[in-house]
C-alpha positions as a Markdown table, in Angstrom:
| # | Residue | x | y | z |
|---|---|---|---|---|
| 1 | Met | 107.0 | 100.5 | 106.7 |
| 2 | Cys | 103.2 | 100.0 | 107.1 |
| 3 | Gln | 103.4 | 102.1 | 110.3 |
| 4 | Lys | 104.8 | 105.0 | 108.4 |
| 5 | Tyr | 102.0 | 105.1 | 105.7 |
| 6 | Phe | 98.9 | 103.6 | 107.3 |
| 7 | Asn | 96.7 | 104.0 | 110.3 |
| 8 | Val | 97.5 | 100.6 | 111.8 |
| 9 | Lys | 94.3 | 100.6 | 113.8 |
| 10 | Val | 92.1 | 100.0 | 110.7 |
| 11 | Ala | 92.1 | 97.4 | 108.0 |
| 12 | Phe | 93.5 | 97.9 | 104.5 |
| 13 | His | 90.2 | 98.5 | 102.8 |
| 14 | Glu | 89.6 | 101.5 | 105.1 |
| 15 | Gln | 92.9 | 103.2 | 104.4 |
| 16 | Asp | 93.2 | 106.4 | 102.4 |
| 17 | Pro | 93.8 | 105.6 | 98.7 |
| 18 | Glu | 96.7 | 108.1 | 98.6 |
| 19 | Ala | 98.4 | 106.3 | 101.5 |
| 20 | Ile | 98.1 | 103.1 | 99.6 |
| 21 | Thr | 99.7 | 104.6 | 96.5 |
| 22 | Asn | 102.5 | 106.2 | 98.5 |
| 23 | Tyr | 103.2 | 102.9 | 100.3 |
| 24 | Cys | 103.4 | 101.0 | 97.1 |
| 25 | Leu | 105.8 | 103.5 | 95.6 |
| 26 | Ala | 108.0 | 103.5 | 98.7 |
| 27 | Val | 108.1 | 99.7 | 98.8 |
| 28 | Ser | 109.1 | 99.6 | 95.2 |
| 29 | Leu | 112.1 | 101.9 | 95.9 |
| 30 | Val | 113.2 | 99.9 | 98.9 |
| 31 | His | 112.5 | 96.5 | 97.2 |
| 32 | Pro | 113.1 | 97.0 | 93.5 |
| 33 | Trp | 112.2 | 93.3 | 92.8 |
| 34 | Leu | 108.5 | 94.3 | 93.5 |
| 35 | Leu | 108.7 | 96.8 | 90.7 |
| 36 | His | 110.2 | 94.1 | 88.5 |
| 37 | Ile | 107.2 | 91.8 | 89.4 |
| 38 | Ser | 104.9 | 94.7 | 88.6 |
| 39 | Met | 106.4 | 95.3 | 85.2 |
| 40 | Asn | 106.2 | 91.6 | 84.4 |
| 41 | Met | 102.5 | 91.6 | 85.5 |
| 42 | His | 101.9 | 94.3 | 83.0 |
| 43 | Lys | 103.5 | 92.3 | 80.2 |
| 44 | Ala | 101.6 | 89.2 | 81.2 |
| 45 | Lys | 98.3 | 91.2 | 81.2 |
| 46 | Asp | 98.9 | 91.9 | 77.5 |
| 47 | Arg | 98.9 | 88.1 | 76.8 |
| 48 | His | 96.4 | 87.2 | 79.5 |
| 49 | Pro | 93.7 | 89.9 | 80.0 |
| 50 | Glu | 92.1 | 88.1 | 82.9 |
| 51 | Leu | 95.2 | 89.1 | 85.0 |
| 52 | Ala | 93.9 | 92.7 | 84.8 |
| 53 | Arg | 91.9 | 92.2 | 88.0 |
| 54 | Tyr | 95.1 | 92.0 | 90.0 |
| 55 | Ala | 96.8 | 95.1 | 91.3 |
| 56 | Ser | 100.2 | 95.8 | 89.9 |
| 57 | Phe | 101.8 | 95.9 | 93.4 |
| 58 | Trp | 100.1 | 92.9 | 94.7 |
| 59 | Pro | 103.0 | 91.5 | 96.8 |
| 60 | Ala | 103.3 | 94.8 | 98.7 |
| 61 | Glu | 99.5 | 95.1 | 99.0 |
| 62 | Asp | 99.2 | 91.5 | 100.3 |
| 63 | Phe | 101.8 | 92.2 | 102.9 |
| 64 | Ala | 100.1 | 95.4 | 104.0 |
| 65 | Arg | 96.6 | 93.7 | 104.1 |
| 66 | Met | 97.9 | 91.0 | 106.4 |
| 67 | Tyr | 99.8 | 93.4 | 108.6 |
| 68 | Leu | 96.9 | 95.8 | 108.9 |
| 69 | Lys | 94.4 | 93.0 | 109.5 |
| 70 | Asn | 96.5 | 91.8 | 112.5 |
| 71 | Ser | 97.3 | 95.3 | 113.8 |
| 72 | Ala | 93.7 | 96.4 | 113.6 |
| 73 | Ala | 92.6 | 93.2 | 115.4 |
| 74 | Gln | 95.2 | 93.9 | 118.1 |
| 75 | Ala | 94.0 | 97.5 | 118.5 |
| 76 | Arg | 90.3 | 96.3 | 118.8 |
| 77 | Arg | 91.4 | 93.7 | 121.5 |
| 78 | Lys | 93.2 | 96.4 | 123.5 |
| 79 | Glu | 90.2 | 98.7 | 123.2 |
| 80 | Arg | 87.9 | 96.0 | 124.6 |
| 81 | Glu | 90.3 | 95.3 | 127.5 |
| 82 | Arg | 90.0 | 98.9 | 128.7 |
């Protein structure tokens, strides 16, 4: 799914914010449990304001960050080998 929404040659923090939003929405449709986690995070934030620093779709973002970190590193390696 990352390949559909992101430029896999660059890290997560370099991605277009709109692509990140679209990815998170798409993941929540395919994996509704992520939306459930997100909703529970919002409820928990009411009781524990310190949780506000975490993104609502953190599981999807964590996966995307690791995938893009690895794919960007692989693209850099291939570029150096040329």
